N, C-alpha and C positions, 0 to 999 in steps of 0.2 A: 312678755319678754322684758328682760332688764339686763344691763351690762354692769359688771363689777370689775373694773380694771385692777390689775395686780402687777407689780414690778418684780416679782420673785423669780421670773423665768427669763433669763438672758437679758434682763434690764430692758424689756420691750415696751414698758409703759413709764418712761422717766418723766413725762410732762405733768403739768398741772391738770386739774380736772377740766378746765376750759380748753387747754391744748389737746387733751385726749379726745374730748367731745368733738372738737373741730376736725381732727384727723379722721376719726371713724365716720363722721357725717360726710365729709368730702370724699373719702376713699371707698366707703362701703355703703353709703346712702342709707344708714340706719334710721329708724324712726321710733325706737324704743328708748326708755329712760336709761341714762348712764349715771351711775352713782359714784361716790368718792372712791378713790383707790383704797384697797385694803389688802391684808395678807390672808392667804388661804391655807398656809401650812406653818407649823412652828409655834414658838412662844407667843408671837404677836397675832396669832390666828384669830380672825373674826368669829364671834359666836355663831353667826349665820353659817359659816363654812364648817364649824364643828358640828352643827346640827345636820347640815346636808351630807357631809362625809360619813357621819355615824349612821344615818338612815340608809345610805346607799354607798357602801364601799365598792371598790373595784371587784371584779369577778374573783380575783385571788384573795380577797379579804382585806387587802391593804386600803386604808381610807385616803391616803395622801393623794393630792392632785399632782400629776407629773408634768403638766405643761398647760399653757394658756389654752383657752377654748374648751375646757371641760364644761359640760352643760348638765343641768339638772332640770327635770320636769317636776313641777310642784303643782298639786291640785289646788283648786279654789279654797279648800278647807285647810290648806297648809301641809297636807301630807306629801312627803317626798316620794314621788311615784317611780322615777327612773333616773339613771345616770348615763350620760353619753360621753365617751372619751373624745379627745380632740379630732380624730379623723372623721367622726360622724358629722354629716352635713345637716344644716337646717331642713333640707328637703327630706332627708331620711327620718328626721325626728317628726316631721309633719305626718309621715306615714304611720309612725308609732302612736301618734295622738289618738287615732281611731280606737286603739285598744284600751285607752284610759277614759274615754268619754262615756 
């Protein structure tokens, strides 16, 4: 697991990387890497998200990310295996992992 903060959705990630890391660690007890803030849509979109969204657009074919907490499952070989929209919980994703192992 890894986290990639983005401030494109309701300005929910306005802080510095250190402030964001402190917030999520204290409030959500995360233990995975948090990377620098990036953009997931638009002209400044990170190449990582271009790759993820192209490999796994939403069910309606639209690749754009509509809100924070969109999640992608990536195999050890780098293949993008699945996409999960914000309402999908980590617990639900763990159930899905069995299909990809």
